[in-house]
N, C-alpha and C positions, 0 to 999 in steps of 0.2 A: 521437397522433403516435408513430411508431415511431422508434427510435434504432438506427442501424447501429453494431455493435460489432465491432472487429477488433484483432488483435494486431499488424497491420502499421502503419507510421507514416503511411501514406497509402492512398487508395482509388483504384485504377486507373480512369482516365477521369473522375474527379471532382476538383475543385479545392477546397482548404480556403480559405474566405474569412474565417473568424474563429476565433480561438483563445480559449477561456475559461479554460484551465488545467487543473490536476489535479482529477480527481474520483476518489472511492474508495468502496468498500463493504466491510463486514466481516461475518463470521459466526463466532460462537464456539460450539463444541459443548462442553457441560459434562461433568463426571465421570460423572454418572448415565448419560449416553448410552453411555460406554465400558463401564461395568459391564453395561449391557443388551446391548451388542454382544458382549462377551466371554462372556456367558451364552449367546448364540446361536452360539458358536464352532463348533458342529456343522455349520454350513452351509459350512465351509471345504472347498473342493475344489481340490486341486493347489496349496495354499498361498495361495489367495485367499478372501476372505470377501465374499460377495455383500451381506450386510447392511452391513458396514463401507463397502464401495464405494458403496452406495446413499446412505448418510449423507454421505459425502464429496461426492458429486454434488449432494446437496441443499444442503450448505453453500456449494458453489461457486455454485449458482443463486441463493441468497439474497444472496451478496456481489455478484454481477453485477447482480442486480435493484436493489440499493441504489445501486450506482454509476450505473446507468441512470436511476434517479429523480433523482439529484443532477444529472446532465447535463440532463435535461428541465427541471428547475427553473431552470437557467441559460439555457435557450433553445437548447441544442445539438440537432443532429439526428444526431450521431455521436460515438463515443468511439474514438479511435485509440491505437495503441501500448499496448494493454492487457497488463498483467502480472498473473499470479496467483501468490500466495505462500501456502504452507502452513507453519504453525509450531505447535509444541506449547508450551503455556504452563502456568503454575501449578506447584504442588508435584508433582515427579516427572512433569511433562508430562501432568497429569490433564485438560487441556483442549486442544482443537485450534482454531486460528484460521485462517480462510481470508480473505485480503485480495485484492481486485481493485482495480487502480488503472490509470488511463489519462488521456488528454488529451481533454477535451470540446471539440468543434469544430462549426462549421457548414460543411457541404459544399454546394457550388453544384449 
């Protein structure tokens, strides 16, 4: 079963018939990852690091997939009002945490 995921509070043409409440997923990237990323700093072009961006996308995908699995476990077929948050944590911001949160629902 696939889960529709959107940042909007509703889905045009579909009615929400049941609310399950908040679901979330998290991904934390450790300090070793950042050391590896900075070691590969030579791939920076125009102030952007392709390696770093790839790892951020991977963290986002992990967080979204965790959230999707939580919604499926509740019996939801959609997650609406999704919010993504990126935070540094640990000593000196040595880790990056990506959190995805939204409302699990059943769409008609």
